[in-house]
C-alpha positions as CSV (number, residue, x, y, z in Angstrom):
1,M,-45.8,-38.7,21.1
2,N,-42.9,-37.2,19.4
3,N,-39.8,-35.9,21.3
4,D,-40.8,-31.9,20.4
5,E,-43.8,-32.7,22.7
6,I,-41.9,-33.4,25.7
7,N,-40.9,-30.9,28.6
8,C,-40.3,-31.1,32.1
9,K,-43.9,-31.0,32.5
10,T,-44.9,-33.8,30.6
11,D,-46.7,-36.3,32.5
12,L,-46.2,-34.8,35.4
13,N,-48.2,-37.3,38.2
14,K,-47.6,-37.7,41.7
15,N,-46.7,-41.6,43.5
16,I,-44.6,-42.3,40.0
17,I,-42.3,-43.4,42.8
18,D,-43.6,-44.5,46.4
19,K,-43.6,-42.6,49.7
20,E,-41.1,-45.7,51.2
21,V,-38.7,-44.9,47.6
22,Y,-38.8,-41.4,48.4
23,E,-38.3,-40.8,51.9
24,R,-35.6,-43.6,52.0
25,E,-33.6,-41.7,48.8
26,L,-34.1,-38.6,51.2
27,K,-32.2,-40.4,53.9
28,M,-29.8,-41.1,51.4
29,C,-29.3,-37.9,50.4
30,K,-28.8,-36.6,54.5
31,K,-26.7,-39.3,55.3
32,L,-24.4,-38.6,52.4
33,S,-23.9,-35.0,52.6
34,K,-23.5,-35.4,56.6
35,E,-20.7,-37.7,55.9
36,N,-18.9,-35.9,53.1
37,S,-19.1,-32.2,53.7
38,S,-22.0,-31.4,51.9
39,K,-21.5,-34.0,48.4
40,C,-21.6,-37.3,46.9
41,A,-20.0,-39.5,44.3
42,W,-23.0,-37.4,42.5
43,G,-21.7,-33.9,42.8
44,V,-22.4,-31.1,45.6
45,C,-25.2,-31.0,47.1
46,R,-26.0,-27.3,46.2
47,D,-26.2,-28.2,42.6
48,C,-27.8,-31.1,43.3
49,G,-30.7,-32.3,41.4
50,V,-31.5,-35.4,43.0
51,I,-33.8,-33.8,45.5
52,P,-35.7,-31.4,42.7
53,L,-36.1,-34.7,41.1
54,L,-37.5,-37.3,43.9
55,H,-40.4,-34.3,44.9
56,K,-41.1,-34.3,40.6
57,L,-41.5,-38.2,41.2
58,H,-43.3,-38.5,44.5
59,K,-45.2,-35.2,44.7
60,G,-46.0,-34.5,41.1
61,K,-44.5,-31.0,41.6
62,L,-42.0,-29.7,39.8
63,L,-39.4,-27.2,41.5
64,E,-38.2,-24.1,39.0
65,D,-37.5,-21.6,41.1
66,P,-34.3,-21.2,42.3
67,K,-35.2,-20.3,46.1
68,E,-37.6,-23.2,46.5
69,I,-35.2,-25.4,45.2
70,K,-33.3,-23.7,48.2
71,K,-35.5,-24.0,50.4
72,V,-36.5,-27.3,50.3
73,K,-32.7,-28.6,50.0
74,K,-32.5,-27.2,53.3
75,E,-35.0,-28.8,55.2
76,I,-34.4,-32.1,53.5
77,I,-30.5,-32.2,54.3
78,L,-30.1,-30.0,57.7
């Protein structure tokens, strides 16, 4: 495969990271958000791509719609 063939949906599969890792990382996001006024060393939660990336790697579903991303973040962080 060359780089021209790679896109955000390339090899989109479930469980690239297992449930334990997924849940642990989401807990860390929630904890840091609460402790640091909705931010961590990587940036501000509303602009962060960590939760959508974790979602993609565990659930095999790409979040692209800003409203859907906001909803998922709100469910996890709040």
